[in-house]
Structures are given as structure tokens and as C-alpha cells.
TORKE-54289 format. One line per field, with one value per residue (C-alpha): residue in three letters; x, y, z. Coordinates in pm, whole numbers, plus 50000, padded with zeros to 5 digits. Layout:
% residues N
residuo	Ala  ...
c1	X  ...
c2	Y  ...
c3	Z  ...
//
This chain:
% residues 284
residuo	Met  Lys  Phe  Leu  Arg  Phe  Gly  Pro  Arg  Gly  Lys  Glu  Lys  Pro  Gly  Leu  Gln  Asp  Ala  Asn  Gly  Arg  Ile  Arg  Asp  Leu  Ser  Asp  Gln  Met  Ser  Asp  Leu  Gly  Ser  Ala  Asn  Leu  Asp  Pro  Asp  Arg  Leu  Ala  Ala  Leu  Ala  Lys  Leu  Asn  Pro  Asp  Ser  Leu  Pro  Val  Val  Glu  Gly  Ser  Val  Arg  Leu  Gly  Val  Pro  Val  Ala  Asn  Ile  Gly  Lys  Ile  Val  Ala  Val  Gly  Leu  Asn  Tyr  Arg  Asp  Gln  Thr  Val  Glu  Thr  Gly  Met  Ala  Leu  Pro  Glu  Glu  Pro  Ile  Leu  Phe  Ala  Lys  Ala  Thr  Ser  Ala  Leu  Asn  Gly  Pro  Asn  Asp  Asp  Ile  Met  Leu  Pro  Gln  Gly  Ser  Val  Lys  Ser  Asp  Trp  Gly  Val  Glu  Leu  Gly  Ile  Ile  Leu  Gly  Arg  Thr  Ala  Arg  Asp  Val  Glu  Gln  Ser  Gln  Ala  Ala  Ala  Cys  Ile  Ala  Gly  Phe  Thr  Ile  Ile  Asn  Asp  Val  Ser  Glu  Arg  Ala  Phe  Gln  Leu  Glu  Ser  Thr  Gly  Gln  Trp  Phe  Lys  Gly  Lys  Ser  Ala  Asp  Thr  Phe  Cys  Pro  Val  Gly  Pro  Trp  Leu  Val  Thr  Ala  Asp  Glu  Val  Asn  Asp  Val  Gln  Asn  Leu  Asn  Ile  Trp  Leu  Asp  Leu  Asn  Gly  Lys  Arg  Gln  Gln  Gly  Gly  Asn  Thr  Arg  Thr  Met  Glu  Phe  Gly  Val  Leu  His  Leu  Val  Ser  Tyr  Ile  Ser  Arg  His  Met  Ser  Leu  Tyr  Pro  Gly  Asp  Ile  Ile  Ala  Thr  Gly  Thr  Pro  Pro  Gly  Val  Gly  Met  Arg  Gln  Leu  Pro  Pro  Leu  Phe  Leu  Glu  Pro  Gly  Asp  Glu  Met  Arg  Leu  Gly  Ile  Glu  Gly  Leu  Gly  Glu  Gln  Arg  Gln  Ser  Val  Val  Ala  Phe  Ala  Pro  Arg  Ser
c1	49499  49369  49466  49332  49276  48936  48785  48817  49143  49397  49185  49206  49187  49346  49128  49103  48854  48700  48601  48254  48389  48309  48555  48673  48822  49179  49205  49224  49524  49730  49717  49768  49898  50240  50601  50608  50332  50440  50695  50570  50579  50360  50115  50109  50019  49738  49612  49557  49302  48945  48778  48451  48618  48675  48411  48232  48249  47892  47783  47981  48323  48607  48917  49251  49600  49645  49977  50039  50340  50495  50858  50914  50762  51013  50872  50999  50966  50940  50915  50664  50799  50475  50487  50827  50683  50406  50656  50904  51179  51437  51413  51632  51938  51855  51551  51471  51393  51211  51020  50675  50628  50448  50219  50067  49928  49554  49292  49200  48858  48931  48895  49190  49234  49403  49680  49661  49767  49725  49676  49811  49726  49747  49690  49890  49778  50069  50147  50277  50523  50498  50814  50780  51147  51454  51620  51977  52192  51986  52020  51717  51707  51654  51410  51085  51147  51147  50800  50490  50253  50117  49872  49745  49882  49755  50065  49886  50118  50102  50295  50357  50509  50704  50840  50804  50979  51180  51014  51102  50965  50941  50719  50512  50439  50386  50079  49843  49617  49841  49921  49610  49709  49492  49230  49426  49766  49738  49993  50229  50095  49760  49916  49969  50208  50283  50442  50119  49846  49604  49612  49372  49231  48905  48834  48466  48377  48621  48922  49244  49503  49513  49815  49974  50264  50439  50550  50746  51109  51232  51029  50937  51235  51479  51342  51364  51721  51828  51678  51819  52169  52116  51919  51794  51432  51240  50915  50629  50822  50641  50774  50553  50663  50563  50254  50137  50048  49757  49846  49685  49988  50035  49680  49622  49532  49660  49390  49420  49213  48942  48709  48417  48616  48583  48861  48824  49135  49235  49479  49378  49345  49435  49099  48989  49013  48757  48835  48650  48856  48789  48921  49186  49054  49274  49277  49170
c2	51625  51272  51124  50790  50566  50427  50185  49821  49640  49731  50024  50258  50635  50902  51102  51285  51301  51643  51794  51637  51287  51281  51137  51383  51262  51382  51217  51554  51650  51329  50986  50811  50869  50717  50806  51106  51276  51195  51470  51670  51991  51833  51707  52051  52206  51956  52031  52394  52288  52383  52044  52192  52227  51850  51597  51415  51035  50922  50603  50334  50261  50025  50187  50058  50088  50468  50463  50307  50098  50059  49954  49779  49720  49732  49619  49646  49376  49410  49788  49847  49838  49692  49426  49306  49271  49055  48835  48815  48922  49194  49519  49505  49729  49840  49796  49443  49461  49223  49254  49178  49103  49373  49100  49092  49446  49472  49743  49847  49679  49389  49030  48856  48516  48252  48077  47709  47508  47800  47699  48001  48321  48628  49004  49315  49678  49909  50270  50297  50559  50648  50791  51099  51165  50948  50880  50759  50773  51058  51198  51204  51580  51523  51236  51433  51602  51258  51158  51202  51094  50816  50530  50212  49865  49528  49310  48977  48681  48302  48212  47847  47952  48224  48040  47661  47385  47573  47895  48217  48561  48660  48368  48393  48760  48763  48562  48730  48983  48987  49360  49579  49947  50256  50392  50711  50867  51138  51412  51480  51832  51682  51456  51661  51419  51093  50961  50997  50821  50563  50237  49941  49625  49437  49078  48985  49291  49219  49444  49248  49521  49860  50084  50414  50502  50672  50325  50263  50196  50342  50638  50739  50964  50714  50439  50641  50740  50391  50207  50461  50371  50009  50057  50344  50437  50574  50765  50522  50282  50194  50129  49927  50038  49748  49639  49684  49395  49162  48956  48613  48398  48568  48498  48230  48004  48126  48260  48257  48374  48155  48198  48418  48630  49007  49253  49624  49830  50192  50462  50798  51050  50796  50622  50261  49933  49650  49303  48973  48653  48398  48051  47983  47969  47918  48220  48174
c3	49692  49659  49322  49197  48898  48808  48561  48455  48523  48256  48132  48429  48384  48605  48839  49166  49448  49509  49843  49816  49760  49388  49137  48871  48543  48472  48129  47953  48166  48132  47975  48308  48659  48603  48675  48439  48639  48993  49045  49346  49142  48874  49137  49299  48963  48915  49265  49160  48899  48980  49032  48904  48563  48543  48437  48718  48700  48750  48920  49096  48948  49031  49182  49058  49201  49218  49029  48687  48586  48929  48892  49225  49566  49852  50186  50543  50810  51190  51182  51463  51816  51953  51681  51801  52152  52004  51819  52106  51868  51921  51731  51420  51418  51064  50837  50720  50349  50118  49791  49655  49285  49088  48951  49303  49262  49309  49337  49693  49684  49448  49568  49732  49565  49777  49581  49501  49807  50047  50410  50601  50415  50637  50636  50721  50687  50601  50523  50167  50041  49671  49517  49297  49219  49181  49516  49498  49812  49958  50309  50536  50491  50116  50142  50175  49838  49672  49798  49580  49855  50071  50037  50204  50132  50250  50266  50220  50284  50262  50576  50488  50155  50335  50636  50613  50417  50151  50265  50091  50173  49807  49707  50025  49958  49583  49487  49242  49423  49734  49715  49723  49700  49740  49732  49674  49639  49905  49850  50138  50196  50301  50566  50882  51054  50876  51197  51393  51194  51334  51136  51164  51006  51070  50968  50941  51146  51430  51495  51446  51403  51564  51594  51512  51283  51576  51692  51372  51461  51132  51010  50658  50592  50742  50517  50195  50278  50389  50093  49846  49966  49862  49539  49328  49387  49089  49047  49094  49317  49641  49989  50227  50572  50797  50988  51351  51584  51513  51207  51189  51256  51596  51717  51981  51812  51472  51242  50864  50571  50422  50124  50224  50469  50447  50531  50595  50665  50679  50780  50921  50636  50367  50324  50348  50159  50153  50021  49990  50004  49731  49656  49395  49039  48732  48505  48144
//
């Protein structure tokens, strides 16, 4: 099943997408698609509902982040073998972890706003894992039972903030709007093989990233297990699993985002995102 949240920012409602691509309102079934409703058994029960019994959402609506009240975003660096070839770096012996602030969360088609002083903002399409049960020191054999489903993440980064001067990954990754998520939470039963999904990103109509999750050095189950040994993972937490080759800072010459740019990105079976890049504007 493809679950989602729709409506104005801060006023999103829970929904699902039916077989004909129409959005159905789940508001009568739950107040929101948050941690209390992400247990795989709960999602399986919701998937048994007859979509025709749910109200159709008419017209064009904004899609929000498909999960409410996300507790933390744990991200993984250098996790694609072909990416390490591109960077000239050795494969890590264990996953490289960093975090993105939850204030960076953004709807899948919302504008990306460059932060003040940005000169090297970059892109990165990633497979996202959404936790449905608490994972604490779990074995790989237990990890699948902790997953609610999968989604798409654009790990937008300001490389100068991240890597130069007093660079810090956290500040380079966490500007407002720098973590678009969605369009859907796709339950694991609908993903035939999560380690064999095509993944891509276009900038202004030109393919920049193209890869497949089979080249991940550390797979989905490994990551859930590994991270759970270093911190508890809770329902609604998200893991961003790394990006394939083709990010802007590795282009020759380097290519970075500018106001007016358009990104389109997707993962096989998980949908697409579309974002316009806009200049920094102070918020009222």
C-alpha cells in the first residue's frame, strides 16, 4: 500500500493512493500517520480497507512528508560502491553515520530554498527506510520486522558549510527544506526486492544520477541492525541509505544548485519527487 499525507504545511491529513492513482482520505481511520500507526500490523490492517469506501480527494493537493512527527533522521555516507569509485575513496569498513535536523523536512514537491550564503548546494537521491517498530540492538534477522516501509529522500547538502572552513556535516545537511521526503510510504510487501531498485535524479532535464540499490555496500537490513546497536530507533524514525554517483561536487567542473533549477528524482516502485530551487528569503 502507498500511504501519504496531503494538505497545507502543518495541516496535513493521512491518506492512501488507490490502484487508479487517486488519493483517498484516511482521516476517519486515524488522526494522522504518525508513530502510533506505523506498526506493520496496523498498516497491514489499513491495507485491507476497501479504498472505494474512503472519500476521494478531489483536485490538485500538496503532498507532505508521508510520516508525521519524525523523531530523527539518520543518514549514511559513502554507501554505494560505484560512488566510492567516483570519489576515489576506499569503501568504509562499517557504515558512516551522520544526522540531518528534522527542521529540514520538506514535502516531496515543495521548493528547495538555498540558505543564506549558499555557494555550493548539492543534491543526492536516496532510498529511505521508515521504522515501524522500536529497534534496539536487533540482529539482521529481526530487522525486517521493524520496518514500516520505504520512501524517497533528497539529501540536499551545502558542501561549503559541510566541508570547508569550520565545516560540519550536520550544519551542511540541515538547512530548512534540505530533506524532501515522499511522495509515499510504500509498505515493504509492495517492494519486490529493495536491493534491486533503479534510482535516478535529473537536473533541468539532464540525468545526473543513475544507479541501483544493488550496489549499496551495506544493505537495508544491515543498516537497521548496525544503527540499532548504537542508538535506539523508534517508529517514525527515518534512515537515509546513501546516494549513487553523480552529485554536483563530483562533476567536472563541479555543478551546484542555483535559483530557477528544477530537480526530478525517483526510485523504482517508490514514485517521484519534483522540486524547484529558490533563493533565500527570510521567513516572517
